[in-house]
C-alpha positions as CSV (number, residue, x, y, z in Angstrom):
1,M,18.9,49.6,73.2
2,P,21.9,51.1,74.4
3,D,23.4,54.1,71.6
4,S,25.5,52.1,69.2
5,Y,28.4,55.2,69.8
6,I,27.8,54.9,74.0
7,L,28.7,51.3,72.8
8,L,31.9,51.9,71.0
9,L,33.0,53.9,74.1
10,C,32.5,51.5,76.0
11,V,34.5,48.8,73.9
12,I,37.3,51.6,73.9
13,V,37.0,52.0,77.8
14,L,37.2,48.1,77.8
15,A,39.8,47.5,75.0
16,V,42.4,49.9,77.2
17,V,41.5,48.3,80.6
18,F,42.3,44.9,78.8
19,D,45.6,45.9,77.5
20,F,46.7,47.5,81.2
21,I,45.9,44.3,82.5
22,N,47.5,42.5,80.1
23,G,50.6,44.9,80.1
24,F,49.9,44.5,84.6
25,H,50.0,40.7,83.8
26,D,53.0,40.2,81.2
27,T,55.3,42.3,82.9
28,A,56.9,38.8,83.8
29,N,57.7,37.9,80.6
30,A,59.9,40.7,80.4
31,I,61.4,41.2,84.0
32,A,61.2,38.1,85.7
33,T,64.6,36.4,84.8
34,S,66.4,40.4,85.4
35,V,64.9,40.4,88.9
36,S,65.8,37.1,89.6
37,T,69.3,37.0,88.9
38,R,69.9,40.3,90.6
39,V,70.7,42.0,87.1
40,L,68.2,44.7,87.7
41,S,66.0,46.2,90.6
42,P,62.5,45.8,90.4
43,R,62.1,49.1,89.6
44,A,64.7,49.6,87.5
45,A,63.3,46.7,85.6
46,V,59.9,47.9,85.5
47,I,60.5,51.4,84.3
48,M,62.8,50.0,81.8
49,A,59.7,47.1,81.0
50,A,57.6,50.1,80.6
51,V,59.5,52.5,78.2
52,L,60.3,49.6,75.8
53,N,56.7,48.1,76.0
54,L,55.4,51.7,74.8
55,V,58.2,52.0,72.2
56,G,57.8,48.4,70.8
57,A,54.2,49.0,70.2
58,L,54.4,51.4,68.3
59,S,56.4,49.5,65.8
60,G,54.2,47.4,63.4
61,T,50.6,46.6,62.6
62,A,50.7,43.2,61.3
63,V,49.4,41.5,64.2
64,A,46.6,44.3,64.8
65,K,45.0,43.4,61.6
66,T,45.3,39.5,61.9
67,V,43.2,40.2,64.9
68,G,41.0,42.6,63.9
69,A,40.4,40.9,60.6
70,G,41.9,37.7,60.1
71,I,39.7,35.8,63.0
72,V,36.1,36.4,62.1
73,E,34.7,37.9,59.9
74,S,34.6,41.4,61.0
75,A,31.2,42.9,59.2
76,S,29.4,40.0,61.2
77,V,30.4,41.2,64.8
78,T,28.7,43.7,67.3
79,Q,29.5,46.5,69.4
80,I,28.7,43.5,71.9
81,T,30.3,40.9,70.5
82,I,33.4,43.1,71.1
83,I,32.2,44.1,74.6
84,S,32.1,40.3,75.2
85,A,35.0,39.1,74.1
86,L,36.9,41.7,76.2
87,L,35.0,41.3,79.4
88,S,35.5,37.2,79.2
89,A,39.9,37.9,78.5
90,I,39.6,40.8,81.3
91,I,38.1,38.3,83.7
92,W,40.2,35.3,82.9
93,D,43.3,37.5,83.3
94,I,42.2,38.6,86.7
95,I,41.8,35.5,87.9
96,T,45.1,33.4,86.7
97,W,46.6,36.7,88.0
98,Y,45.2,36.3,91.4
99,F,46.7,32.4,91.3
100,G,49.7,33.6,89.7
101,L,49.9,31.5,86.3
102,P,51.7,32.5,83.5
103,T,48.4,32.4,81.3
104,S,48.4,33.9,78.2
105,S,46.2,37.1,78.2
106,S,46.8,37.1,74.0
107,H,44.8,33.7,73.6
108,A,42.1,34.8,76.3
109,L,41.6,37.2,74.3
110,L,41.4,35.5,71.1
111,S,39.3,32.5,71.9
112,S,37.3,35.0,73.7
113,I,36.7,36.9,70.2
114,V,35.8,33.2,68.5
115,G,32.7,32.4,71.5
116,A,31.5,36.2,71.3
117,A,31.3,35.8,67.5
118,V,29.2,32.7,67.4
119,A,27.1,33.8,70.1
120,T,26.1,36.6,68.2
121,S,26.2,35.2,64.2
122,G,26.3,31.6,64.3
123,I,30.1,29.7,63.7
124,S,30.0,29.8,60.0
125,V,31.4,33.8,61.1
126,I,34.7,31.7,62.2
127,I,38.1,32.6,59.4
128,K,38.7,29.3,59.7
129,A,42.7,30.2,58.1
130,G,43.0,32.8,60.7
131,V,41.9,30.4,63.8
132,Y,44.5,27.8,62.1
133,K,47.0,30.1,61.9
134,V,46.3,30.9,65.4
135,L,46.4,27.5,66.6
136,L,49.3,26.8,64.9
137,G,51.2,29.3,66.7
138,L,50.0,28.2,69.9
139,I,51.6,24.8,69.1
140,L,55.0,25.5,67.6
141,S,55.4,28.6,69.7
142,P,56.6,26.4,72.6
143,V,58.0,23.9,71.1
144,L,60.1,25.8,69.1
145,A,61.0,28.3,72.1
146,F,61.7,25.2,74.4
147,G,64.2,24.0,71.6
148,I,65.8,27.7,70.7
149,G,66.8,28.2,74.7
150,Y,67.7,24.4,75.0
151,F,70.5,24.9,72.5
152,L,71.6,28.7,73.0
153,M,72.1,27.6,76.7
154,Q,74.4,24.5,75.1
155,F,76.2,27.4,72.6
156,L,77.1,29.8,75.7
157,I,78.1,26.8,77.8
158,T,80.8,26.1,75.3
159,L,81.4,29.4,74.1
160,F,82.6,29.9,78.1
161,R,83.5,26.5,79.3
162,N,87.5,27.4,80.2
163,S,85.9,30.8,81.7
164,S,85.2,31.0,85.8
165,P,81.8,31.5,87.0
166,A,83.6,35.2,88.3
167,T,83.7,36.6,84.9
168,V,80.7,34.6,83.4
169,N,78.8,36.3,85.8
170,S,80.7,40.0,84.9
171,I,79.9,39.5,81.8
172,F,76.4,38.6,81.8
173,N,74.9,40.8,84.3
174,R,75.3,43.8,81.7
175,M,74.6,41.8,78.7
176,Q,71.0,40.9,80.6
177,V,70.2,44.3,80.6
178,V,70.1,44.5,77.0
179,S,68.4,41.0,76.8
180,A,66.0,42.2,79.2
181,A,65.1,45.4,76.9
182,Y,64.8,43.4,73.9
183,M,62.2,40.9,75.5
184,A,60.2,43.8,76.6
185,F,60.6,45.2,73.3
186,S,59.5,42.5,71.4
187,H,56.3,42.1,74.2
188,G,55.3,45.6,73.3
189,S,55.0,44.8,69.6
190,N,53.4,41.5,69.6
191,D,50.9,42.5,72.6
192,A,49.5,45.3,72.3
193,Q,48.8,45.3,68.4
194,K,46.2,42.4,69.6
195,T,43.7,45.4,71.5
196,M,44.8,47.9,68.7
197,G,43.1,44.7,66.2
198,I,40.2,45.0,68.6
199,I,39.1,48.5,69.0
200,S,39.8,48.4,65.0
201,M,37.5,45.9,64.3
202,A,34.7,47.9,66.0
203,L,35.7,51.1,64.4
204,V,34.6,49.4,60.9
205,S,31.8,47.8,62.6
206,Y,30.3,51.2,64.1
207,Y,31.3,53.2,60.9
208,K,30.7,50.3,58.5
209,L,34.1,50.5,57.0
210,S,34.6,48.5,53.7
211,S,38.6,48.1,54.3
212,F,40.4,47.2,57.8
213,V,42.8,50.0,58.7
214,V,44.1,50.7,62.5
215,P,44.1,54.8,62.8
216,V,47.3,56.5,64.6
217,W,45.4,57.8,67.5
218,V,44.5,53.8,68.3
219,I,48.3,52.7,67.8
220,I,49.3,55.4,71.0
221,L,46.6,54.6,73.0
222,C,47.2,50.9,73.1
223,A,50.7,51.3,73.7
224,V,50.8,54.3,76.1
225,A,47.5,51.7,78.5
226,M,50.1,48.3,78.1
227,A,52.9,50.7,79.0
228,M,50.8,52.3,82.0
229,G,50.2,48.8,82.7
230,T,53.6,47.5,82.6
231,A,54.6,50.0,85.4
232,F,52.9,48.7,87.9
233,G,53.8,45.0,87.2
234,G,52.9,41.9,87.9
235,W,54.9,40.5,91.0
236,R,52.8,37.5,91.4
237,I,53.3,36.1,88.3
238,I,57.3,37.2,88.6
239,K,57.6,35.0,91.1
240,T,56.4,32.1,89.7
241,L,58.6,32.2,86.7
242,G,61.6,34.1,87.7
243,A,62.2,31.9,90.9
244,R,59.8,28.4,91.1
245,L,60.4,27.4,87.9
246,V,64.0,27.4,87.5
247,N,67.0,28.7,89.6
248,L,68.4,31.3,86.9
249,K,71.7,32.6,87.1
250,P,72.7,36.2,84.7
251,I,73.9,34.1,81.7
252,H,70.6,31.7,82.1
253,G,68.5,34.7,81.3
254,F,70.1,36.6,78.8
255,A,69.7,32.8,76.9
256,A,66.1,32.9,77.9
257,E,65.6,36.1,77.2
258,T,67.4,36.4,73.8
259,S,65.3,33.2,72.6
260,A,62.5,34.0,73.2
261,A,62.6,38.2,71.7
262,T,63.8,37.1,69.0
263,L,61.3,34.6,68.4
264,I,58.7,37.3,69.0
265,E,60.1,39.5,66.9
266,F,59.7,37.3,64.1
267,A,56.3,36.7,64.9
268,S,55.3,40.0,65.0
269,R,56.5,40.7,61.8
270,I,55.0,38.5,60.1
271,G,51.5,39.4,62.0
272,L,51.1,35.8,63.9
273,P,49.8,37.2,67.3
274,L,51.5,34.5,69.8
275,S,51.6,34.5,73.3
276,T,54.3,36.1,75.0
277,T,53.6,34.0,78.3
278,H,54.3,30.7,76.2
279,V,57.5,31.9,75.0
280,I,59.4,33.2,77.7
281,S,58.0,30.3,80.0
282,S,59.3,27.6,77.1
283,T,62.6,29.4,77.0
284,I,63.3,29.6,80.6
285,M,62.5,25.6,80.6
286,G,64.5,25.0,77.6
287,V,67.2,26.9,79.6
288,G,66.5,24.7,82.7
289,A,67.0,21.6,80.7
290,S,70.3,22.3,79.3
291,K,71.4,21.7,82.6
292,R,69.7,18.7,83.7
293,L,66.2,17.5,83.5
294,S,65.8,18.0,87.0
295,A,66.6,21.8,87.4
296,V,63.2,22.7,86.1
297,R,60.9,22.5,88.5
298,W,58.6,19.8,86.2
299,G,55.3,20.5,88.7
300,V,55.3,24.4,88.2
301,G,55.6,23.6,84.6
302,G,53.0,21.4,84.5
303,N,50.9,23.7,86.2
304,I,51.5,26.1,84.0
305,I,51.1,24.4,80.7
306,M,46.9,22.8,82.2
307,A,46.5,26.8,82.5
308,W,47.5,26.5,79.0
309,V,45.1,24.4,78.1
310,L,42.2,25.6,80.2
311,T,42.3,28.8,78.3
312,I,41.3,28.5,75.4
313,P,38.0,26.2,75.7
314,A,37.2,28.4,79.3
315,C,37.3,31.6,77.6
316,V,35.1,30.2,74.4
317,V,32.7,29.5,77.3
318,L,32.9,32.9,79.2
319,A,32.8,34.9,76.1
320,W,29.3,32.9,74.6
321,G,27.9,33.2,77.9
322,I,28.7,36.9,77.9
323,C,27.6,37.7,74.9
324,R,24.1,35.8,74.9
325,L,23.4,37.2,78.6
326,G,24.4,40.9,76.6
327,M,22.2,40.4,73.6
328,Y,19.2,39.3,75.8
329,L,19.5,42.0,78.2
330,V,19.8,44.5,75.2
């Protein structure tokens, strides 16, 4: 049996790797629209997203507490449980990145936690209220995001109906820089906290703590790891979100990013771990549908939704299998 301290170090290393891949995988969430509308160059967009992901990640810990202590009983998991969950989420992220599918790193991780915890201690380890909260966010957030994006775009169309296209583009070329920054900040505020919760869960297990806390060094470590991943960028997914799903102009990019970032920020403050990928994909579809339904390439959207649906069962099973194998080997 490996030393428990070595296993804790493995958890921290894998968590940092996952956070890096999460930033790499989800860069598209923050910058796809601003790159596709040519408001920002890819290099400038990635640098801005990396910096604001870092700032956002330092802005709170409510989501971290939900992930680390609200989904499964922290006292019933082991370091092998957490390592298995991280490996499962990393593998799923790499697979979906390879195929250019903007799936949810968040739900990959959360589903993997459940699968690995069940493999370790049985189904009784699941905190039903926490799982229902996550599932509610999973179901409602795309619907809300689609609706907010649709209605904000309709409002902007009405507001600028008497303006020339050149004037509108001139205004939103500048405004979309602001909305892209807002989106990058919100992405960091929600997504980086999930890995903070995982590392803190491992610390609770190792030190047998009676209460769940997120140390400052964990917050900084996760924030930097996600920012570094964002700086490298996930260009396959940027192409899917920014170019293949809807033909975007600056006003559409502003509407999609502003809608998504506002919903994500609200969720972050109440401790709800949303999928930033689901949210921005849905606002893009909502903005596109405001022009006409045919403006959305529903075939691409259907593939994205199918990947969303597959993420939860695939990661539950994958994490369960990895955990059982790990328990057998050690």
